[in-house]
C-alpha positions, 0 to 999 in steps of 0.5 A: 515594483512588480504587480501581485499576480491575479487569484485564480479560484479553483475550477471544478471537476463538473466545470469542464477542469478534468480531475489528474486521478480520474482514468483517462479511458476504459484501458487505464480504469481497467489496469488500474483496478488489476494494479490495486487488486494486486497490491491487496495481494501482495500485501496479503502474502507479506502478512501471512509471511510476517506471521510466518517468520514470527512462528519460526522466531518463536519456535527457535526462542522456545528450542534454546530455552528447552536446551538451556534449561535441560527440559528438551 
C-alpha cells in the first residue's frame, strides 16, 4: 500500500510565493501594456471591417431586390 501524499496548502503571494502572471521586470510590464493596447486596436479594426462587410452585403442585397422587382 502506498502512502497518501501530504496536502500542501496554497502559498499566498504575500508569503513569498510569486504570482506566475505578474510581470517580473519593468520591461515585461511595459511590453504587456503594449500588447494589450495592440489587442484593443485589432479588435476595433475587426469591428469596423465587420461593419463594412455588412454594409456591402446589404447594398448588394438591395441592388438585387431592386433589379428583380424592376425598380432599379
